[in-house]
C-alpha positions in Angstrom: 0.0 0.0 0.0 1.4 3.4 -1.0 2.6 5.6 1.8 0.9 9.0 2.3 2.7 12.2 2.9 1.5 15.4 4.4 1.3 18.5 2.2 0.7 22.0 3.5 -1.0 24.5 1.1 -1.1 28.3 1.7 -3.6 30.3 -0.4 -2.9 34.0 -0.6 -6.0 36.1 -1.1 -5.7 39.8 -2.1 -8.1 42.2 -0.3 -10.0 44.7 -2.3 -9.9 48.4 -1.8 -13.4 48.5 -0.3 -13.1 45.5 1.9 -15.2 44.5 4.9 -13.1 44.5 8.1 -10.1 45.3 6.0 -8.5 47.1 8.9 -8.1 43.8 10.8 -6.9 41.9 7.9 -10.2 40.9 6.3 -11.8 42.3 3.2 -14.3 42.1 0.5 -14.5 38.6 -0.9 -14.1 37.2 2.7 -16.9 36.9 5.1 -14.9 38.3 8.0 -16.2 37.2 11.4 -17.9 34.2 9.9 -14.5 33.0 8.7 -13.2 33.2 12.2 -16.2 31.9 14.2 -18.0 29.5 11.8 -15.1 28.2 9.8 -16.2 29.2 6.3 -13.4 28.2 4.0 -12.0 27.4 0.6 -11.8 23.8 -0.5 -8.8 22.6 -2.4 -8.4 19.6 -4.5 -5.1 18.5 -6.0 -4.8 16.9 -9.4 -1.8 14.9 -10.6 -0.4 15.4 -14.0 0.3 11.7 -14.2 -2.7 9.9 -12.8 -5.7 9.6 -15.2 -8.0 8.6 -12.5 -7.6 12.0 -10.8 -7.7 13.8 -14.1 -10.7 12.1 -15.6 -12.8 11.0 -12.6 -12.6 13.6 -9.9 -15.1 11.9 -7.6 -12.8 8.9 -7.0 -9.8 9.1 -4.8 -9.8 12.9 -5.0 -7.3 14.7 -2.7 -9.5 17.3 -1.0 -9.2 19.4 2.2 -10.6 22.7 3.4 -8.3 25.8 3.6 -9.2 28.0 6.5 -8.2 31.5 7.4 -5.0 31.7 9.4 -4.5 35.2 10.8 -1.1 34.2 12.3 0.7 33.7 8.9 1.7 37.4 8.7 0.4 38.3 5.3 1.7 41.3 3.2 -0.4 44.5 3.3 -3.8 44.0 1.6 -3.5 40.3 1.8 -4.8 37.4 3.9 -3.9 33.8 3.9 -5.7 30.5 4.1 -4.1 27.2 5.2 -4.9 23.7 4.3 -3.3 20.3 5.2 -3.7 17.4 2.7 -2.7 13.8 2.6 -1.1 12.8 -0.7 0.1 9.4 -1.9 3.9 9.3 -2.3 3.4 8.2 -5.9 1.1 11.2 -6.6 3.5 12.4 -9.3 3.9 16.0 -10.5 1.2 18.5 -9.5 -0.9 19.4 -12.6 -3.8 21.5 -11.2 -5.6 22.7 -8.1 -9.4 22.9 -8.0 -10.8 25.5 -5.7 -14.3 25.9 -4.3 -15.1 29.1 -2.6 -17.5 28.4 0.4 -18.0 32.1 1.1 -21.0 34.1 -0.2 -18.6 36.6 -1.8 -16.1 36.2 -4.5 -12.4 36.5 -3.7 -9.2 37.2 -5.6 -6.7 34.4 -5.3 -3.1 35.5 -5.9 -1.3 32.2 -5.5 -1.2 28.8 -3.8 2.1 27.5 -2.4 2.4 23.8 -1.6 5.1 22.4 0.7 5.9 18.7 1.1 5.3 17.4 -2.4 7.9 15.0 -3.7 9.1 17.7 -6.2 9.6 20.2 -3.4 7.9 23.5 -2.9 5.4 24.3 -5.7 3.9 27.7 -6.4 0.8 28.0 -8.5 0.1 31.5 -9.7 -3.6 32.2 -9.8 -4.2 36.0 -10.2 -7.8 35.4 -10.7 -11.2 35.8 -9.1 -12.8 32.8 -7.5 -16.6 33.0 -7.6 -18.8 31.9 -4.7 -20.2 28.4 -5.0 -23.6 30.0 -4.3 -23.3 31.9 -7.6 -21.8 29.1 -9.6 -21.2 25.6 -8.2 -18.4 24.8 -10.8 -14.9 24.5 -9.2 -12.3 26.9 -10.4 -9.4 25.2 -12.1 -5.8 26.5 -11.7 -3.2 24.8 -13.7 0.4 24.6 -12.5 2.8 27.1 -14.1 4.3 24.7 -16.6 3.2 25.2 -20.3 2.1 22.4 -22.6 1.1 22.2 -26.2 -2.3 20.3 -26.6 -0.5 17.2 -28.0 1.8 17.2 -25.0 -0.8 17.5 -22.3 -0.3 15.0 -19.5 -3.0 12.4 -19.3 -4.2 13.6 -15.9 -5.0 17.1 -17.3 -6.6 16.4 -20.7 -10.2 16.5 -19.6 -9.6 19.5 -17.3 -8.0 21.4 -20.2 -11.1 21.1 -22.3 -13.5 21.6 -19.4 -11.8 24.9 -18.5 -12.1 26.2 -22.1 -15.7 25.2 -22.3 -16.5 27.2 -19.1 -14.9 30.3 -20.7 -16.8 30.0 -24.0 -20.3 29.9 -22.5 -23.3 29.0 -24.6 -24.0 32.4 -26.2 -27.3 32.7 -24.2 -28.6 35.0 -21.5 -27.3 38.2 -20.0 -23.8 38.1 -18.5 -23.5 38.5 -14.8 -20.7 40.4 -13.0 -19.0 37.3 -11.8 -19.0 35.4 -15.1 -15.8 34.6 -16.9 -17.4 34.1 -20.3 -15.9 35.4 -23.5 -18.1 35.7 -26.5 -18.6 38.1 -29.5 -21.1 40.7 -30.4 -21.5 43.7 -32.8 -21.0 47.3 -31.7 -24.8 47.7 -31.1 -24.5 49.6 -27.8 -22.9 52.9 -29.0 -26.3 54.5 -29.4 -28.9 55.1 -26.7 -32.3 55.4 -28.5 -34.3 54.6 -25.4 -32.8 57.8 -23.8 -33.2 60.0 -26.8 -34.1 59.3 -30.4 -31.3 61.7 -31.4 -28.8 59.2 -29.9 -29.7 56.3 -32.3 -26.6 55.1 -34.1 -26.1 52.4 -36.7 -24.9 49.0 -35.6 -21.3 48.4 -36.5 -20.3 44.9 -37.5 -22.7 44.5 -40.4 -22.4 44.3 -44.2 -23.2 48.0 -44.5 -20.9 49.0 -41.6 -18.1 46.4 -41.2 -16.3 46.4 -37.9 -14.4 44.2 -35.4 -16.4 42.5 -32.7 -16.6 43.3 -29.0 -17.3 41.2 -26.0 -20.9 40.1 -25.8 -22.9 41.3 -22.7 -26.3 39.7 -23.5 -28.2 42.8 -22.5 -31.8 43.0 -23.9 -32.6 44.9 -27.0 -33.4 48.6 -26.8 -37.2 49.2 -26.6 -37.2 51.9 -29.4 -34.7 50.1 -31.7 -34.5 46.3 -31.4 -31.2 46.3 -33.4 -29.5 48.2 -30.6 -28.7 46.9 -27.2 -30.0 48.4 -24.0 -27.4 50.5 -22.2 -28.8 50.2 -18.7 -26.6 48.9 -16.0 -22.9 48.2 -16.0 -20.9 47.3 -19.1 -19.9 43.6 -18.6 -16.4 42.4 -19.0 -15.3 38.9 -18.0 -14.4 38.9 -14.3 -10.7 38.4 -14.7 -10.6 41.5 -17.0 -11.7 43.7 -14.2 -9.0 44.7 -11.7 -10.6 48.0 -10.6 -10.6 47.1 -6.9 -7.2 45.5 -6.9 -4.3 46.9 -8.8 -3.0 50.5 -8.9 -2.3 49.8 -12.6 -6.0 50.5 -13.1 -5.6 53.8 -11.2 -5.7 55.5 -14.6 -8.9 53.7 -15.6 -10.6 54.6 -12.3 -9.5 58.3 -12.7 -10.8 58.3 -16.3 -14.1 56.9 -15.1 -14.3 59.8 -12.6 -13.4 62.4 -15.2 -16.0 61.1 -17.6 -18.8 60.7 -15.1 -18.0 63.6 -12.6 -15.6 66.2 -14.0 -17.1 66.5 -17.5 -20.7 67.0 -16.2 -19.3 69.7 -13.9 -17.6 71.4 -16.8 -20.9 71.2 -18.7 -22.8 72.8 -15.8 -20.2 75.5 -15.5 -19.8 76.4 -19.2 -23.5 76.6 -20.0 -23.2 78.0 -23.5 -21.8 75.0 -25.4 -20.9 77.1 -28.4 -19.0 79.9 -26.6 -15.6 80.3 -28.0 -12.4 82.0 -26.8 -12.2 85.8 -27.4 -8.4 85.9 -27.3 -5.3 83.8 -26.9 -4.9 85.4 -23.4 -8.2 83.8 -22.5 -6.9 80.4 -23.6 -3.9 80.9 -21.3 -6.3 81.5 -18.3 -7.0 77.7 -18.4 -3.3 77.2 -17.4 -2.6 80.1 -15.0 -6.0 80.8 -13.3 -8.2 78.0 -14.2 -12.0 77.6 -14.1 -14.1 77.5 -10.9 -16.5 74.6 -11.3 -20.1 74.7 -10.2 -22.0 71.6 -9.0 -18.8 69.5 -8.8 -19.5 65.8 -8.3 -17.3 63.3 -6.5 -15.3 66.3 -5.2 -12.9 64.5 -2.8 -12.0 61.7 -5.2 -11.3 64.1 -8.0 -9.0 66.2 -5.9 -7.2 63.1 -4.6 -6.8 61.5 -8.0 -6.0 64.7 -10.0 -3.9 66.9 -7.6 -2.1 68.5 -10.6 -5.5 69.9 -11.9 -7.1 71.1 -8.6 -6.1 73.5 -5.9 -7.9 73.6 -2.5 -11.0 75.1 -4.1 -13.2 73.8 -6.8 -10.9 75.3 -9.5 -9.6 73.2 -12.3 -6.3 74.6 -13.7 -4.3 72.8 -16.3 -0.5 72.3 -16.2 1.3 73.8 -19.1 2.4 71.3 -21.7 6.0 70.4 -22.4 5.7 71.9 -25.9 4.5 75.2 -24.4 7.3 75.2 -21.9 9.9 74.8 -24.6 8.4 77.1 -27.2 5.1 78.8 -26.7 4.9 79.8 -30.4 5.6 76.2 -31.7 2.0 75.7 -32.6 2.2 78.6 -35.1 5.2 77.4 -37.0 5.0 75.5 -40.3 8.2 73.5 -39.5 6.6 72.2 -36.3 3.4 71.4 -38.2 5.5 69.2 -40.6 7.8 67.8 -37.9 4.9 66.4 -35.9 3.9 64.2 -38.9 7.1 62.2 -38.2 7.6 62.7 -34.4 4.2 63.7 -33.1 1.0 62.1 -32.1 0.0 60.6 -35.4 3.1 59.3 -37.2 0.9 56.7 -38.9 -0.8 59.1 -41.5 2.1 60.5 -43.6 2.4 58.7 -47.0 4.7 58.9 -50.0 3.2 60.5 -53.1 3.7 57.9 -55.9 1.3 59.1 -58.6 0.8 62.5 -60.3 -1.5 64.3 -60.8 -3.3 63.7 -57.6 -6.8 62.2 -58.2 -9.7 61.0 -56.1 -11.0 57.5 -56.4 -14.5 58.5 -55.3 -17.5 58.5 -57.7 -17.4 61.9 -59.6 -21.2 61.7 -60.2 -21.6 62.1 -56.4 -18.5 64.0 -55.3 -17.6 66.1 -58.3 -14.5 66.2 -60.5 -11.8 63.9 -59.1 -8.7 65.9 -60.2 -6.8 67.7 -57.5 -6.4 71.5 -57.8 -2.7 71.1 -56.7 -0.8 71.7 -59.9 2.8 71.0 -60.9 3.4 74.7 -61.4 2.4 75.5 -57.8 4.6 72.7 -56.4 7.6 73.8 -58.4 7.1 77.4 -57.3 6.9 76.3 -53.7 10.1 74.3 -53.8 11.7 77.2 -55.6 12.6 75.4 -58.8 15.0 72.9 -57.0 13.5 70.2 -59.2 10.5 69.3 -61.3 7.5 67.4 -59.9 8.6 64.4 -62.0 12.1 64.5 -60.4 10.6 64.9 -56.9 8.5 61.8 -57.5 11.4 59.8 -58.8 13.6 60.9 -55.8 10.8 60.3 -53.3 10.6 63.9 -52.1 6.8 64.4 -52.0 4.7 63.2 -49.1 1.1 63.8 -48.1 -1.5 63.7 -45.4 -4.5 62.5 -47.4 -7.9 62.8 -45.8 -9.6 63.7 -49.0 -11.4 60.4 -49.9 -11.8 59.4 -46.3 -13.6 62.5 -45.2 -15.4 63.7 -48.3 -18.3 61.2 -47.9 -19.1 62.7 -44.5 -18.8 66.4 -45.3 -22.4 67.1 -46.3 -23.8 65.1 -43.3 -21.5 66.8 -40.8 -22.4 70.2 -42.2 -26.0 69.7 -41.3 -25.0 69.8 -37.6 -25.0 73.2 -36.0 -21.7 75.0 -35.3 -19.4 72.7 -37.1 -18.0 72.1 -40.6 -15.9 69.6 -42.5 -13.8 69.3 -45.7 -11.9 66.6 -47.5 -8.2 67.6 -47.3 -4.8 66.9 -48.9 -1.7 68.4 -47.4 1.5 68.1 -49.5 5.1 68.2 -48.0 8.5 68.4 -49.6 11.5 66.5 -48.1 14.3 69.2 -47.9 18.0 68.5 -48.3 18.3 68.8 -44.5 16.0 65.8 -44.1 13.0 67.7 -42.7 9.6 68.1 -44.3 8.2 71.5 -45.4 4.5 72.0 -46.1 3.9 73.3 -49.6 0.2 73.1 -50.2 -3.2 72.3 -48.6 -6.2 71.5 -50.6 -9.7 71.7 -49.0 -12.7 70.3 -50.9 -16.4 70.4 -50.4 -18.5 68.0 -52.5 -21.6 69.2 -54.4 -24.3 70.0 -51.9 -27.9 68.7 -51.7 -29.2 72.2 -52.4 -27.4 72.3 -55.8 -24.1 74.0 -55.1 -21.3 72.6 -57.2 -18.1 71.1 -55.8 -15.8 73.7 -54.1 -12.1 73.3 -53.7 -9.2 75.6 -53.1 -5.5 75.3 -52.7 -3.6 77.3 -50.0 0.2 77.7 -49.8 2.6 79.1 -47.2 4.4 81.3 -49.6 2.0 84.1 -49.1 1.8 87.0 -51.4 0.0 89.1 -48.8 -1.5 89.1 -45.3 -4.8 87.7 -46.5 -3.2 84.7 -48.1 -1.1 84.2 -45.0 -4.1 84.1 -42.8 -6.0 81.8 -45.2 -3.0 79.4 -44.9 -3.1 79.4 -41.1 -6.9 78.7 -41.2 -6.4 75.9 -43.7 -3.8 74.4 -41.3 -6.3 74.5 -38.4 -8.8 72.5 -40.5 -6.1 69.9 -41.5 -5.0 69.6 -37.9 -8.6 69.0 -36.9 -8.8 66.3 -39.5 -5.5 64.8 -38.3 -6.7 64.9 -34.7 -9.8 62.9 -35.6 -7.9 60.4 -37.7 -5.4 60.0 -34.8 -8.1 59.4 -32.2 -10.5 57.3 -34.2 -8.2 55.4 -36.5 -4.5 55.3 -35.4 -5.5 55.0 -31.7 -9.0 53.6 -31.1 -9.5 51.4 -34.2 -6.1 50.0 -34.9 -5.2 49.3 -31.2 -8.1 49.1 -28.8 -10.8 47.9 -31.1 -8.9 45.5 -33.4 -7.1 43.9 -30.5 -10.2 42.9 -28.5 -11.1 40.0 -30.8 -7.5 38.6 -30.3 -8.1 38.6 -26.6 -11.6 37.0 -26.7 -10.4 34.3 -29.1 -7.4 33.6 -26.9 -9.5 32.9 -23.8 -12.0 30.8 -25.8 -9.5 28.7 -27.7 -6.1 28.7 -26.0 -5.9 26.8 -22.7 -4.4 28.7 -19.8 -1.5 26.2 -19.9 -0.9 26.8 -23.7 2.5 28.3 -24.2 1.1 31.0 -26.6 -1.5 32.0 -24.1 1.2 32.3 -21.4 3.2 34.4 -23.8 0.4 36.7 -24.9 -1.5 37.2 -21.7 0.6 40.1 -20.3 0.1 41.9 -23.6 -3.7 41.4 -23.5 -4.3 42.4 -19.8 -6.6 45.3 -18.9 -7.6 46.1 -22.6 -11.2 44.8 -22.4 -11.8 46.9 -19.3 -10.7 50.2 -20.8 -12.6 49.3 -24.0 -15.8 48.8 -22.1 -15.3 52.2 -20.4 -14.8 53.7 -23.9 -18.1 52.3 -25.1 -19.7 53.7 -22.0 -18.5 57.3 -22.2 -15.9 58.0 -24.8 -17.0 56.7 -28.2 -20.7 56.5 -27.4 -23.5 58.7 -28.8 -23.2 62.1 -27.2 -19.8 61.2 -25.7 -16.7 63.3 -25.9 -15.5 62.0 -29.3 -18.8 62.9 -30.9 -19.1 66.3 -29.3 -15.5 67.4 -29.7 -14.1 65.9 -32.9 -14.6 66.8 -36.6 -16.8 63.9 -37.6 -19.2 64.5 -34.6 -22.1 62.1 -34.5 -20.7 60.2 -37.5 -17.4 59.4 -35.7 -17.9 55.7 -35.3 -19.4 55.4 -38.7 -16.2 57.1 -40.0 -14.2 54.5 -38.0 -16.1 51.7 -39.7 -15.6 53.3 -43.1 -11.8 53.4 -42.7 -11.8 49.8 -41.3 -13.6 48.7 -44.4 -11.3 50.6 -46.8 -7.9 50.3 -45.2 -7.5 47.8 -42.3 -5.4 44.7 -43.1 -3.9 42.4 -40.5 -0.8 41.9 -42.6 0.0 45.6 -42.4 -0.2 46.0 -38.7 3.4 45.2 -38.0 5.7 48.2 -38.1 7.9 47.1 -41.1 4.8 46.2 -43.2 3.1 49.5 -42.3 6.1 51.6 -43.3 6.3 49.7 -46.6 2.6 50.1 -47.3 2.8 53.9 -46.8 5.9 54.2 -49.0 8.1 55.2 -46.0 10.4 52.2 -46.4 11.5 49.6 -48.9 12.9 46.2 -48.1 16.7 46.0 -48.1 18.3 43.0 -46.6 21.6 44.8 -46.3 20.2 47.7 -44.3 19.6 47.8 -40.6 16.3 46.1 -39.7 16.1 44.9 -43.3 14.6 48.2 -44.4 15.7 51.4 -46.0 13.7 54.4 -44.8 12.5 56.9 -47.3 12.9 59.6 -44.7 16.1 58.9 -42.8 15.2 61.2 -39.9 11.8 59.7 -38.9 11.9 59.4 -35.1 8.9 57.1 -34.8 10.3 54.7 -37.3 13.9 55.0 -36.1 13.1 54.0 -32.5 10.2 51.8 -33.4 12.2 49.5 -35.6 14.7 48.8 -32.8 11.7 48.0 -30.5 10.2 45.8 -33.2 13.4 43.9 -33.7 13.7 43.3 -29.9 10.1 42.1 -29.7 10.6 39.8 -32.7 13.7 38.3 -31.3 12.0 37.6 -28.0 9.0 36.0 -29.7 11.4 34.0 -32.0 13.2 32.6 -29.0 10.0 31.7 -27.3 8.2 30.1 -30.3 11.2 28.1 -31.4 11.5 26.7 -27.9 8.0 25.1 -28.1 7.6 24.6 -31.9 10.7 22.9 -33.2 9.1 21.8 -36.4 6.4 23.0 -38.8 4.0 20.2 -38.0 3.8 21.2 -34.4 2.3 24.5 -35.6 0.0 22.9 -38.2 -1.2 20.2 -35.8 -1.8 22.5 -32.8 -5.6 22.4 -32.7 -5.9 25.1 -30.1 -3.6 27.5 -31.9 -5.3 26.9 -35.3 -8.8 27.3 -33.7 -7.6 30.6 -32.1 -6.4 32.0 -35.4 -9.5 30.7 -37.3 -11.8 32.4 -34.8 -10.0 35.7 -35.0 -10.6 35.7 -38.7 -14.1 34.3 -38.9 -15.7 35.7 -35.7 -13.6 38.5 -34.3 -13.0 40.1 -37.7 -15.7 38.3 -39.6 -16.5 41.2 -41.9 -13.1 40.6 -43.4 -13.0 36.8 -43.1 -12.8 36.3 -46.9 -9.9 38.6 -47.5 -6.9 36.9 -49.1 -4.3 38.8 -47.2 -4.8 36.9 -43.9 -1.5 35.1 -43.1 -1.6 31.3 -43.1 -0.4 30.0 -39.7 1.6 26.9 -40.8 5.2 27.5 -39.8 7.1 28.8 -36.7 8.1 31.8 -38.8 4.5 32.7 -39.7 3.5 32.3 -36.1 6.4 34.6 -35.0 5.3 37.3 -37.5 1.6 37.1 -36.3 2.5 37.3 -32.6 5.2 40.0 -33.1 2.6 42.1 -34.9 0.1 41.7 -32.1 2.6 42.6 -29.4 3.8 45.6 -31.4 0.3 46.9 -31.6 -0.5 46.5 -27.9 2.9 48.0 -26.9 4.8 50.2 -29.3 2.0 51.3 -31.6 -0.3 52.2 -28.7 2.4 53.9 -26.7 3.4 56.0 -29.7 -0.1 57.4 -30.2 -1.3 57.6 -26.6 1.3 58.9 -24.1 2.2 62.1 -25.9 -1.4 63.3 -26.1 -1.2 66.0 -23.4 2.3 67.1 -24.5 1.1 67.8 -28.0 -2.6 68.4 -27.7 -3.0 69.8 -24.2 -2.5 73.3 -25.7 -5.3 72.9 -28.2 -4.2 75.5 -30.8 -1.4 73.0 -31.6 -3.9 70.3 -32.4 -7.5 71.5 -32.5 -9.9 68.6 -32.5 -12.6 70.3 -34.5 -13.1 73.2 -36.9 -16.4 75.0 -36.3 -16.7 77.5 -39.2 -16.0 77.4 -43.0 -13.0 79.0 -44.6 -13.8 82.6 -45.3 -13.0 82.0 -49.0 -15.7 79.4 -49.4 -18.8 81.2 -51.0 -18.1 84.3 -48.9 -20.7 86.8 -48.1 -19.9 90.5 -47.8 -20.2 90.2 -44.0 -17.7 87.3 -43.9 -15.2 89.2 -46.0 -15.5 92.2 -43.8 -15.2 90.3 -40.5 -12.2 88.3 -41.8 -10.4 91.4 -43.0 -11.0 93.3 -39.7 -10.2 90.4 -37.3 -8.4 87.4 -38.8 -7.3 86.3 -35.3 -10.9 86.3 -34.2 -11.8 84.2 -37.2 -9.1 81.7 -36.2 -10.5 81.6 -32.6 -14.0 81.0 -34.0 -12.6 78.1 -36.0 -11.0 76.5 -32.9 -13.0 74.3 -30.5 -15.4 76.0 -28.1 -14.5 76.5 -24.5 -16.4 73.5 -23.5 -15.0 71.3 -26.2 -11.5 72.3 -25.5 -11.6 71.9 -21.7 -13.3 68.6 -21.8 -10.7 67.2 -24.2 -7.9 68.7 -22.2 -9.2 67.0 -19.0 -9.5 63.6 -20.7 -6.0 63.9 -22.4 -4.4 64.7 -19.1 -5.6 61.3 -17.8 -5.0 59.3 -21.0 -1.3 60.5 -21.0 -0.7 59.2 -17.5 1.2 56.2 -16.4 -0.2 54.4 -13.4 2.0 53.8 -10.4 2.3 50.0 -11.1 2.5 50.2 -14.9 3.7 47.0 -16.4 6.3 48.0 -18.9 7.4 45.9 -21.8 10.4 43.6 -21.0 10.5 44.7 -17.4 9.0 42.0 -15.3 9.0 38.3 -16.1 5.9 36.1 -15.9 6.0 33.1 -13.4 5.7 30.5 -16.2 8.6 32.2 -18.1 10.8 32.2 -15.0 10.3 28.5 -14.3 11.7 27.5 -17.7 15.5 28.2 -17.9 15.5 28.7 -21.7 12.6 31.1 -21.6 14.0 32.9 -18.6 17.3 33.5 -20.5 15.5 34.7 -23.6 13.5 37.2 -21.5 16.7 38.5 -19.9 18.1 39.1 -23.3 14.9 40.9 -24.2 15.2 43.1 -21.2 18.8 43.9 -22.0 17.9 44.9 -25.6 15.2 47.3 -24.2 17.7 48.9 -21.8 20.0 49.4 -24.8 17.1 51.1 -26.7 16.8 53.6 -23.8 20.4 54.6 -24.3 19.9 54.8 -28.1 16.9 57.2 -27.6 18.9 59.4 -25.3 21.8 59.5 -27.7 19.7 60.4 -30.7 17.9 63.1 -28.8 21.2 64.7 -27.9 22.6 64.5 -31.4 21.9 67.7 -33.5 22.1 65.5 -36.7 18.5 64.5 -36.0 16.7 67.7 -36.6 13.2 66.2 -36.1 14.0 65.4 -32.4 16.7 67.9 -31.5 16.9 71.7 -31.8 15.9 75.0 -30.1 12.5 74.5 -28.5 12.1 71.1 -30.1 10.5 68.3 -28.1 12.8 65.3 -27.9 11.2 62.0 -29.2 10.8 59.7 -26.2 7.5 58.0 -26.8 9.1 54.6 -27.5 11.6 54.8 -24.7 10.5 51.6 -22.9 10.5 52.5 -19.2 9.1 55.4 -17.2 8.1 56.7 -13.8 4.4 57.3 -13.1 2.6 60.4 -14.3 2.6 62.4 -17.5 6.1 61.7 -18.8 5.9 61.4 -22.6 7.8 58.1 -22.5 7.3 54.5 -21.5 5.9 51.5 -23.4 3.5 49.4 -21.3 2.9 45.7 -22.2 -0.7 46.3 -23.0 -3.4 48.8 -23.9 -4.3 49.6 -20.3 -5.5 53.2 -20.7 
């Protein structure tokens, strides 16, 4: 008869911020006094990797014991510990999993379980997960040991548990999700509108043939009463329980602050600035936002706001914005053409600039609807602006002409947006010339209005910086304001929201549904997927929703999400989300095996690309080392049923409106898997950091990046009154074009939070995961990854100090640090988190 050995298990439970009896070591998720007096407990059940009986038939010979609260184990702050003693056969084998039953009436957050006395020594199982109460769900929680296994290599004792755990995460697609559920499923974006509240808030469903879009996480809420195609917005916005860390981690500090800003501060601003269309009368009045501030009326959640945003509030109810780094370095930077051009390469939206490859410029839209397709930017104008250095033909051949092209993307929305009071829109093209010094110089802006419903023909005009007189000079500055508003909208809705937050969510949902928690690719990707679904749910609730800050403050207004869908349909391709492929697609690089990173940049001094390619290479090497460790041959990739199901589901469910596209990569070799995973990690880390954490620095002073233009150009069908007002007060005309007071202050408040790093931010390559640390090969690979990122820090510092790089160094110029991997907390303009956590 096999000898039994005694095993001690210690379960560490993290207390939540609002815990019951927390001051004596007990908290929410624990029943407090009943734990001590009545013995309520957790129940643990150990499962061997080797013994099929324990893996397949859990009711026979199961090793079970209660784990009871032990207040003498000296837990860390905000933790408590449960202790269990179990009897295990000496031939038990290697621990494969622990099943946990929560006997309390509340959920609890299990950090880890440490077992002492097993034949293999001390074993730590990292949980980092909520354990529901058995009264909510009788199913036992399954926590696998930290070791990773491909499906074909799963130990016999764990095969059935592996599938059972995945089934529990998929759900059955029925019913409304409850707060404690851990179910991942798909739905369309049918909860952006709120028709039950107001018929004006009805919005089209995104994720249909007419409006293609990625999928979000299903909540199962009932249909709206006034529009059955929309989902009711009442109640909380469900995310699977393990995606919600709001009560636990200070990394979600930013999410909690953003929640307060959206639901408390913005309503207070609206109550204070009653006239929603009131603009600024002078630039001095804009500066008041920074030196005196605004005294708020009817301020909600006052104490929380002041605690969470001490840099915005003094002792009174006055919100005063800190000056931006760009203002501090050069308060007139926003006015300069060279800064306007520089920011296309080193600013907030480095994803928009494209090489001009065809001439003359021409629209691809239907001329019957949108008017003559030919651009009004002529070769003569270009050659005059570049002072005869070369012909347009030579400039094209030498790759000297670049463009911000929002013409065809925005023109279909112009007439619709113009029906909204106090706003306007154009299609726009902005042309740049690459100077011998390696910097861009703007040479022309073309603004276009399509034929109108009331019979007006197409209107278009070209503006240039080589101004013959004061009037032309001011028209150029006004045209720049319109283009900046277009670029701000593209940045926020496309480069930021769509290409990172929105398109990544299906990867996360599919990973939880199809990749076991013990799958090596799940263990690799999980840090890069954390927290994203939570911030996306908040975005649907109060950022991108009907009547939210995007709709009320950006150029495309109530059509903003429809615009996002339009661009997704026309432009988004998975195979172009990696940095090298993106640069090649925009004409900013060509493949060159002899060049660094295998690419030759079209613009040598392109800070985003220069630093980004080093980060891309580091990520790719880390992923290569990891993948090659688990997938030694092609057949292991092809025959991995979980991996193939994950990739299939991303294409056919998560991005199902594009499922038939031929550009989807085939996942059949380690190299193809490496490329897919590297692209995903790049998007969640480098791409998101580049477009997010500089928002306050560049857009906090809104004249540098206005989010909306409110009035037409004075040269478009001008009345006598318009001509007179413009001639008398062009500065006033610019101020009327800028966002209103309410629009500006709301955006500034949100950007100050979005640009923040949380105190416990998880930076790329900084902290190893438990499963990585337990495998010597993976641990060594991660250490090399960390070293390469520390080297990138030094490279960034060196480049910023070198006056050779004029797009990141010079008098008053903001150094480019957005892809510098590590940072302290706060608004720093640097730091690359693992995931999209804000």
